C-alpha positions as CSV (number, residue, x, y, z in Angstrom):
1,X,0.0,0.0,0.0
2,X,1.3,3.5,-0.8
3,X,1.9,5.5,2.4
4,X,-0.1,8.6,3.1
5,X,3.1,10.7,3.0
6,X,4.1,9.4,-0.5
7,X,0.5,9.9,-1.7
8,X,0.5,13.5,-0.5
9,X,3.9,14.1,-2.1
10,X,2.7,12.6,-5.5
11,X,-0.4,14.9,-5.3
12,X,1.7,17.9,-4.7
13,X,4.1,17.0,-7.6
14,X,1.1,16.7,-9.9
15,X,-0.2,20.1,-8.9
16,X,3.3,21.6,-9.3
17,X,3.5,20.1,-12.8
18,X,0.2,21.7,-13.7
19,X,1.4,25.0,-12.3
20,X,4.6,24.8,-14.4
21,X,2.5,24.1,-17.5
22,X,0.3,27.1,-16.9
23,X,3.2,29.6,-16.6
24,X,3.8,31.5,-19.8
25,X,7.4,32.2,-18.8
26,X,9.6,29.3,-17.8
27,X,12.9,30.2,-16.1
28,X,16.0,28.5,-17.3
29,X,16.1,25.1,-15.6
30,X,17.4,21.7,-16.0
31,X,13.9,20.3,-15.4
32,X,12.2,18.8,-18.4
33,X,9.4,21.2,-19.5
34,X,5.9,20.1,-19.0
35,X,3.8,19.9,-22.1
36,X,1.7,23.1,-21.8
37,X,-1.1,22.1,-24.2
38,X,-1.8,18.8,-22.4
39,X,-1.2,19.6,-18.7
40,X,-2.7,23.0,-18.7
41,X,-5.5,22.1,-21.2
42,X,-7.3,18.9,-21.9
43,X,-5.7,16.9,-19.1
44,X,-5.8,19.5,-16.3
45,X,-9.1,18.3,-14.8
46,X,-8.1,14.6,-14.8
47,X,-4.7,15.5,-13.3
48,X,-6.4,17.5,-10.5
49,X,-8.8,14.7,-9.9
50,X,-5.9,12.3,-9.6
51,X,-4.2,14.6,-7.1
52,X,-7.4,14.9,-5.1
53,X,-7.9,11.1,-5.0
54,X,-4.3,10.6,-3.8
55,X,-4.9,12.9,-0.9
56,X,-8.2,11.2,0.0
57,X,-8.2,9.1,3.2
58,X,-9.4,6.0,1.5
59,X,-6.8,3.3,0.8
60,X,-5.4,3.1,-2.8
61,X,-4.2,0.2,-4.9
62,X,-0.4,0.4,-5.2
63,X,-0.6,-0.1,-9.0
64,X,-2.6,3.2,-9.2
65,X,0.0,5.0,-7.2
66,X,2.7,3.5,-9.4
67,X,1.0,4.8,-12.5
68,X,0.6,8.3,-11.0
69,X,4.4,8.3,-10.2
70,X,5.2,7.1,-13.7
71,X,3.4,10.1,-15.2
72,X,5.8,12.3,-13.2
73,X,9.1,10.5,-13.7
74,X,8.9,9.4,-17.3
75,X,10.6,12.2,-19.2
76,X,9.4,10.7,-22.5
77,X,5.8,10.3,-21.2
78,X,2.7,12.3,-22.1
79,X,3.2,14.8,-19.3
80,X,6.4,16.0,-20.9
81,X,6.4,14.9,-24.6
82,X,3.6,16.1,-26.8
83,X,1.8,13.1,-28.0
84,X,-1.6,12.2,-29.5
85,X,-4.4,14.4,-28.4
86,X,-5.9,13.0,-25.2
87,X,-3.0,10.8,-24.3
88,X,-2.1,12.5,-21.0
89,X,-5.8,12.7,-20.0
90,X,-6.2,9.0,-20.7
91,X,-3.1,8.2,-18.7
92,X,-4.3,10.3,-15.8
93,X,-7.7,8.6,-15.9
94,X,-6.1,5.2,-16.1
95,X,-4.1,5.9,-12.9
96,X,-7.1,7.4,-11.2
97,X,-9.2,4.2,-12.0
98,X,-6.3,2.0,-10.9
99,X,-6.2,3.7,-7.5
100,X,-9.6,2.1,-6.7
101,X,-8.8,-1.3,-8.2
102,X,-9.2,-4.5,-6.2
103,X,-6.0,-4.1,-4.2
104,X,-7.3,-1.0,-2.4
105,X,-9.2,-3.1,0.0
106,X,-6.2,-4.9,1.4
């Protein structure tokens, strides 16, 4: 099971990524830029829902937490690399659905 601390940290990192995507000016940084069109646009709601669910007191399935983490750490993934329209939203919804999968009751 994902700890409450790690879940809160993931939620904060997702919200930070959305904030980075919404900024028009990005200061020089070694961080991989967040895909503005996806994170600040079509996927914003799904990413915020994912962050909210990670903070909820209900247990989560570890696979869902893993999928949420992969969104943040995969520099070639849909959060950072422009892909097909709806790809980031679909990935966020997949992670959100997996949080409530069968293992959450353990």
